[in-house]
N, C-alpha and C positions, 0 to 999 in steps of 0.2 A: 375247898369248893366241892370236892367229891362227896364228903360226908354230908354236907349240906344238901346236895342234890339227892342223895339217898333218903334223907329225912323227909324232904318234900315229895319224893317219889312215893314213899309209904303213905303219906297223907293223901296224895292224889289218888292212890289206889283205893284207899278206904272210901273216899268220896265217890269214886266210880261204883264201888260195890254197893253203897247206900242208894245210889241212883237206880241201880239195876235190880236189886234184890226183890223189890215189890213186883216188878214186871215178871221176873222169873218165877216167883211163888205163884202168881195167878195162872201163868201158863202151865206150870208143873202140876197144879191141882185140877184146874177146870179145863185146861187145853185151850183157853181163850188167850189170844195174843192181843193184849190191851194197848192199842195204839193211841189211846187217850192218856197214857201214863204221864207223859211230859206236861200235858195240859192240867192234869190233876195236881201235879207238883207245883205248877205256877198258881193254880186256883187257891191252894192252901196258903201260899205266900201272900197273895193279895187279900185273902180273908183275914189273915193275921194283921196285915198292915191296916186294913179298914177298922178292925176292932181296936187296934192300938191307937190309931190317930184320929178316928172319927168318934169313937165311943169312949176313948180314954181309959180302956181297960189295961191292967198290967200286962206286960209282954208274956209272962208265963201263962196267964189265963187266956190271952188272945191265941197263943200257940196251941193250947190244949183244945180250945173250941174249934180252931181251924182244922186240927187233925180229926176231931169227931165229925165235923161237917163234911170234910172230904171223904171220910170213910162212909158216911151215909150216902153221899153222891155216888160212890162206887157201887153200893148195894142197889140203889134206885136204878142206876144205869143197867145193871144186870136184869133186875126184875121187870123193867118196862121195855127194854130193847133187846139185850143179848139173849134172853131166854127164848125169844122168838126165832133167832137165827143160829142158835148154838148147834155146832156140828157142821155148819156151812162155813168153812174157813174163810173164803173170800168175802162173804157177807159180814162175818165178824170183824175182819180187818177194815172193811169199808165203813161199817157202823161205828166202830170205836174211833177210827181216824176222823170221821165226820164230826163226832161229838167233841173230840179234842180240838179240831179246827174251829168249831163254833165257839168254844170256850175262849180260846186264845184270841181269836179275831174280835170277839165281843169286848174284851178288855182293851184291845187296841182301838176299837171304834169309840169306846167311852173315854179315851184319852189317858189311860193308865200307862203312860210311857214317859220315861225320864229318870235321871239319877236320884231324884228325891224319893223314889219308891224303893225303900230298903228296910231291913229289919235290924234291930240292935244286936250286938254281940251279948252273949250271956255273961262273960267276965272279961273286962277290959284290962288285960295284963299280958305280959310276955315272959318267956323263959329262955335261957341260953341252952340250946341242945346241939351237941356235935358241932360246935363252932358257929352256929347260926341262931338268930332269935326266932322263936316260934311262938305265935300268939296262943292264948289259952283256948280260943275258939277252935283252932285246928287240933289241939290236943284233945279237946272234948269230942271232936269228930272221930278220932281214932278210938277213944275209949268207948263211945257209943257204938261204933261199928263192931268192936269185939263183944260188947255186952249183947247187942242185937243178935249176932250170929249164935252165941251160946244160948240166948233165950229162945230163939227159934228152934234150936236143936232139942232143948228140953221140952218145948211145947209139942213138937211133932212126935217125940218118942215117949213122953210120959204123961200125956193127957188124953182123955177119950176123944175130944174134938180133934186133936192133932193126929191121933191114930186114924180117925175117920178121914182126915185130909189125905193121909198116906194111902189109905185103902182105895179112895177114889182115884188117886194118881196112878196106882199100880194096876187096878182092874175095876173099871166102873160097873160093869155088868155083875161081877161077883159081889161088889159092895151093895148093889141094889137087892140081891137075893138075901143079904144079911140085914136088910131093913134100913139101910142108910139112905136118907133123902138126898140124892145127888144134886138136885137143883138148889136145895138149901145150902149144901156144902159149897157149891159153885158160887152162890151169892156171897157167902162168907169169904171165899177166896178172893173174889174181885174186890170186895170192900176192904179186906185186909191188905191187899196189894195197894189200893188207893191210900190207905192209912199209912203204909210204909213210905209211899211217895211223899205224903205230907210231912211225915217225921223227918225225912231226908231234907226236904225244903226248909223246915224250921231251923235246922242246924247248919245247913250249907249256905243258904241265901244271905245271911249276915256277912259273908265274905265278899259279896258283890252287891248287885242291885237286882230288882225284879223287873222283868220285861217279857212280853209275849214271845219274843224270839228265843228266849232261854228255854221255853217249853219244847221247841223243836230240837234244840241241842241236847237236852236231857234224854229225849226219846231216842235220838241217834246213838248217844253214848250207851244207853241201856241195851239197845239192840246189838251194838258192837260187842259188849261184854257177854251177853247171853248167847250170841251166835258163836263166838270163839270158845266160850266155856261149855256150851251145849245146853240147849233150851230145856229147862226143867231140872237142871243139876245145880244144887246150891254150892257144892264143892267146886264145880266148874266155874261158877260166877266168881268165887273168891280167887281162884287161880288166874282167870282171865283178867280180873280187875288189876291184879298185880303185874301181869304181863303188859297190859296197855298202860297202866299208871307209870311204870318204870320207863317204858319205851317213850312215852310222851315227855317226861321230865328230862331224861338224858338227851333226847333230841332237842328239846328247848334249850338246854344248857350248853351242849357241845356242838350243835349244828345250827339250827335256826328255828324260831318259833313258827315260821311259815310252814315248816314241814311236819308240825305236830299232828295235824289231822290226817295228813297223807300216811304217816306211820301207822295210825290206827286202821285206816282203810286197807293198807297193805297187809296188815296182820289178819284182817278178816279174809282177804282174798287167798292168802297162803293157807290158812286153816281150812277154808272151804274147799280148796283144791286138794289138799292132802287128806282131810277127814271131814266130809260134808256135814256130819252130825255134830261137829264140835269136839273139843278135847275130851269131854266126859258125857257126851250126848248118848241117849239110849235109842234114838231113831235108827232105823235100818239104813245101812249103807246102800249105795246104788246097786252093787253087784248082788246084794241080798234081795233086792226088790224086783229084779228082772227074772 
């Protein structure tokens, strides 16, 4: 039982990381806390479902189009809304949360609720790992998580666009003097974050069903991971994902599933009390700001 719990804790941790990494990347580069993140996650899942079931496209093509469409929605959201309020933190939060709320409640109003709204698994088979059966979909999630983290590291360290991302994240004014268009980079960061949310939905949603309420859950989980790890820190997101992922699974296995969410919230409170900027956060601590 212990090894089985560890296996599923690792899988749960990677799922949390995939849910949060897009939110973290957008904030780390543009400074925008995209509270429409969960809605974009659900939007891509519904778009995949509609392309798959209404137009009869193959699932791979449907998923690819849904990721591209969600990425475009993220770019349009920045160019038409966020660019006008950028730098006004409260306005950014209200604007993105309002957009996300509108998307989720629109699907609820249109009647997209029920267990029939789901996506197929990529490969329908299972393997025996550490004494428990693990389906191929969960194995693919772990593999994708590892590939994605490595790919993002290569992108940000060995491409001109990735270096521009890092330049904006480190010092926007200096980046401006070097000729980097910060609004264009911010647009790309929001669209890339939306695309990562869509990618996460494509591979995670087949484990359950699509519902507007799931968008709120994804946003809360992404915020929990980013707050504990430190907003803008990719390493912090990875570490925080494993902390929360293991805490949730061991609580579920050895205490009760009713305590799972409480453990996550308790972890947030403990970290905020001891280190308000998060485990790997770069923001100034309270004593440094006074």
